[in-house]
N, C-alpha and C positions, 0 to 999 in steps of 0.2 A: 289391583289384581288384573292380570292381562288375559285376554281371551284369544290372543294370537295363536294360530295353529302353525307350529314349526314345519309341518309336513307340506304346507302350502295348499292351494286349492285342489279339490278332488276333481279329477277329470270326469266329465259326463260322457258315458258311452253313447254311441250312435243309436238312436231309438228305432231305426228302421232295419228290420231283419232282411237279409238278402232273399231268403226263401223260408218256407216253413220246414224245410228239410224232410219232406215227405210225411210230416206229422199233421198237415192240414188236409183239407178236402177241396181240391180245385173244382171249379164249376164244370170242367170237362170230364171229371171223374164220375163214375156211376153212383147213383143214390138209390136206396131202396124205394120201391114203388109203394110199399106199405110199412111204415115204421112201427105200426102196432104189432106186426108179426115178429119183431126182433126181441131177443132176450134182453133182460135189463142190462146185462154186461155189454152186449152189442150196442145198445142204445147209449150207454154212458161213453163208450169209445167213440161213437159217431158224434156225440155232443162235444167231446174233447177236441176232435179233429175240426169240427165246425168253429169252435171258439178260437182255435189257433188260426184258422183261415180268416175269420173276421178280424182278428188282431192284425194279421199280416196285411190284409187289404186296406184296413183303416189307416195303417201307418205308411203304406206305400203308394196308394192311389189318391190323387187329389180329390176325386169325387166321393171317396169313401168306399165302403164295402159294396161288392157286387149285389144287385137285388136278388139274384138267385141264391147266393150264399145266405143272405138275410132271411129269405123265405124258408130255406132248408133248416136254418137254425130255429126259426119260429115253430116249424112243424115238429122238430125234435123236442123242443122245450114244452110244447103243448102236450105231447105224449108223456113226457116225464111228469108233468103236472097232473095229468089224468091218472097216471099210475099211483102217484103219491096220494091223491084224493081217494082212490079206490082202496089203497092199503089202509089209510086212516079210517075210512068207513067200515072196512071189514074188521079192523082192530077194535073199534067201538062196539061192534055187534057181538063180540065174544065176551 
């Protein structure tokens, strides 16, 4: 039984995106002073943009993601975690 693939090798796409296409959050772009004041939807959008930016920076910069991007991401993740804990606690109280 042959395992030969008649289509040949599958080309591997270039893993380095040229830009985030405006879907990331550059370090030069404004960041909310207080993420706790954002709605949950706004917080999720911000998290998505930061994840895209982290991916882009990790793939395109030899030194990895910018420290400011990492700090912003951690701030948003901490707020999401805090809200998840609060929601869980409130759900258990009812």
